N, C-alpha and C positions, 0 to 999 in steps of 0.2 A: 504494500500500500504506500502511496506517495503522499507526504504531507510537507508543504512548503519546499518541494524539491528534494526532500530526503526520503529514503526508503525506510519504512517502519515494518518490522517483523510482527507477525500475529501473536507471538508469545515467546516462551523460553524453552530451551532444550530440557528434556526429561532426564533426571538423574537415574541411571540404571540401577543404582543401589537402593533406591527408595521404592520398596516393593508396593506399598500402598499407593504412592503417587503414580507409579507405572500402571497399576491396575485401573485407577480412576481415569487417567488420561486415555488409556487404550479403549475403555468402554465408551467414553465420550466420542473418541475418534470413529469407532465403529458406527455409532448412532448417526454421526454426520455423514459418513459414507453411504449408509443404507438409505438415508433420507434423500441424499443427492441422486443416487441411482434410481430411487423410486419415482422421482419426477423427470427422469431422463436427461439429466445434465451431465456433460463430461466435466472432468476436473478443470480443464482449461476454461470452459464456459463459466463454471462456478467461480473460479478464481477471479476472472474478469468482472463478474457481477458484484463480488464482495470487495474487490479492490486489492487482491493479493495475487502473488505469482502462483503458477500451477505447482511448482516444486514444494512450496510451503503448504499448499492445500494437502498434498500427499503426506507431508510430514505430520500435519495435525491429524489427518484421518488414520495414519499408521501408528498413532500413539507415541510419536517421537518428539512432539512439540506441544507445549502447554499453551492453549489459546487464551488470549485476553478476552475480557468481557465484551468489548466492542466487536470482536470477531464473531463471537457466538450470537450477539444481538443481530448483526448484519446477516449472518447465515440463516437465522430464524426468519427474517423478512424475505430473503431471496427464495428460500425453500418453502415458504408458506407453512411453517411448522406450528403456527398458533401458540407460540410461547414455549413449546416443549424443548427446543434446543436452547433457547435463552435461559431456561430454568436449570440447565446443567451447570451453569456458573456457580450455583450453590455448592456443588461438589468440587468443581475445579478450584475455587478460591481457597479451599481447605488444604490443597496440596501445591499451590502455585509457588511457594517459597521453599528453599532448601530444607531438608529434614531437620537438621540441627537447629536452624533458626525457628522452625515451627515448634519444636520441643521447648526451646527456651521461652518463646512467646506464650506458649500454653501455660507454663509455670508462672510467668509474670502476670498473666491474666487472672490466675487464681489467687495470687498472693495478697495478703492484707497489709503486709509490710515488706518493703524492698530497700535494701541497703547496697550501695555500689561505691567502691573506691577504684579509681583509675590512676595508673602510674604514668603512662606514656601518651595517652590520647584523651580526648573528650569522650565521655561515655556515649555509646551508641544511642541510648534513649534520649540524649540531649542534642544530637547532631542535626544540623540543617541538611536538606538534600544536597546542596552545593558542597558542604563540608564532607559529607559521607561519600559523595562521588569522587572527590579529590583524594581522600584517604584510601579508599578501596582501589582506585585507579593507580595508586602509587606502588602497589604490590609488585614484587619481582619473584619469579617470572610474572609478567603481567597477565591479568585475566582478560578474556575476550570482552569486547564491548557489550555483548549480550549478557555475559555473566556479571559484569559490573552493574548493569541496570537492574538485573534480578536481585543482586545482593543489596543494592541501595533501596529498592522497593521493599524488600523484606525488613531491612533495618527500620525504615520509616513506619512500616505497618506495626511494629512493636510499640511505637509511641502512642498507640490508641489506649495504652494503659492510663494516660493522663485524662482520658475522657470517661473513665469508668464511674459508675454511680452504684453504691457508695465508692468514693475514691480511696485508694490505698494510701498508706503513709509511705512516702518515698524520701530516701536520704542519699545525697551524693557528696562525695569528697573528691575534688579534682586537684591535681598538682598545678602549680603556677606555670611551669615551663610550657605545657601544651596550650595554655591559654594565650601565651605570647607568640606562638607559632602562627604565622599568617597563612594558614591553609586556604587555598582558593583566592589568593591575592588580598589586597587591603579591604576591598568592599566585602568579599566573602567572609573574611575574618571578622569584620565589624558586624555583619549579619549574624554570625555565630555567637558573638558576645551578647548581642541584643536578645538572641533566643535564650541564652543562659539566664539573663535578667528576667525575661518573661516567665520562664518556668520556675526560677528561684523565688518568685513572688507569689506563686500559688499557695493557697492555705495548707495544702497537704504535702508540700515539698519543702525540704531544707537542703540548701546547697552551700557547701563549704569549700574554701580554697586552702590548700596546704602550701604555705610559702616555701620557696626554694631555700631561703635563709632560715632554716630551722634544724633542730637536732634530728638524728636518724630516727626512723619509726618502723613499725612492723610491716608496712606496705611496700617497702623498697624492693621486694621480690616480685611485685606485679599486682595484677588485678584481684580484687575480692568482691564477691557478690553473695549477699544473704537474702533468702526468701522465707517468709513466715506465712503460714496458711491458716484458714479459719478454724481448722480442727486442732490447732495447737502444734502441729508438726512443722518442720522446717527443712530447708535444703540450702546448701552453700557450696562454694568452690573458691579456691585461691590458686593463683599461678604458682606460688612458692611452697605449697603444702599438699600432701597426699597425691602427689603426681599430677596435680592440677585437675583431678577428677571431681565431679559433683559428689557430695556426701550428705547423708541424713543421719549418720551415726552420732549419738548424743555427745560422746567425748570429743569427737572431732569438731562438732558444731560449737562446743564451748570454747575451743581453742580459737576458732575463727571469729566468734563473737567477741572474745577478749581482744583479739588483734584489731578488729574493726572499731571497737569502743575506744581503744587507745588512739587510733588514727583520728577519730572524730574529736577526741579531747585535745589533740595536739594541733588540729587545724584551726584556722580563723573561725570565729563564731559566724552564724549565717548573716547577720546584718553587716558585719565588717567585710564579709566575703563579697556581698553584693556591691558594697562601696568600692572594694578593690577592683571589681570588674568594671564599674563605672569609670574609675580612674584610668583603666587601660584604654577604654573607649576614648577618653579625653586626650590621650597621648598622640592621636593622629591629627 
């Protein structure tokens, strides 16, 4: 499909290791093919009608590509499916992001309390689209443009946690150095700082900055995330402990809670942290 002279794909490649995702997309693809053949349309004719190339039509129908919602909506209109094809989006949207991101997003969506400490980057839950695209795009070896867009979309989808009702209690501690790194150029950097101020002022959010000019603390080994759930259970992970694997074992959780509590105590208080970010904005 062409938009403003640029070619837009109808979706993302399917991860062959994602069994559930493969099954869902294969089923949707078969439905699309059967419906197309039932009305007597060749793949090339259908592709022209919906605005996509014939090869991409075959990929979607073969279960090798995850269709976007607009693709399914357009296919529904062209094939006169009366909403049946468009309705498959309810299944597709559950598997459109990578498996690991879906699992993390599911846990965050259930949590009543979320605590995040980031050592080297701005937390994904706080990133603007521009910032996320620049950070993911800087990986080496580089991701394909298709993978970058899929990962950006997945990261942004997790931010729906801020829209939950009732809202969870969310705590962030960010290091000073990543806040000063002008990811995405000066304007992109400013928009990211403005986003931090916006989120940091929410009633259910506390955002703290860890100054570079401070004593060593337990987060120097890397990222920490703590999730607490309505039934009293919890899960957590830390880059520097337990091989970086998620844990719900009580003794290990106590260790991570102690580390995170120490980090929060050592960081600037929330009000001073927001003032610090405002001062960074004033430096340009």
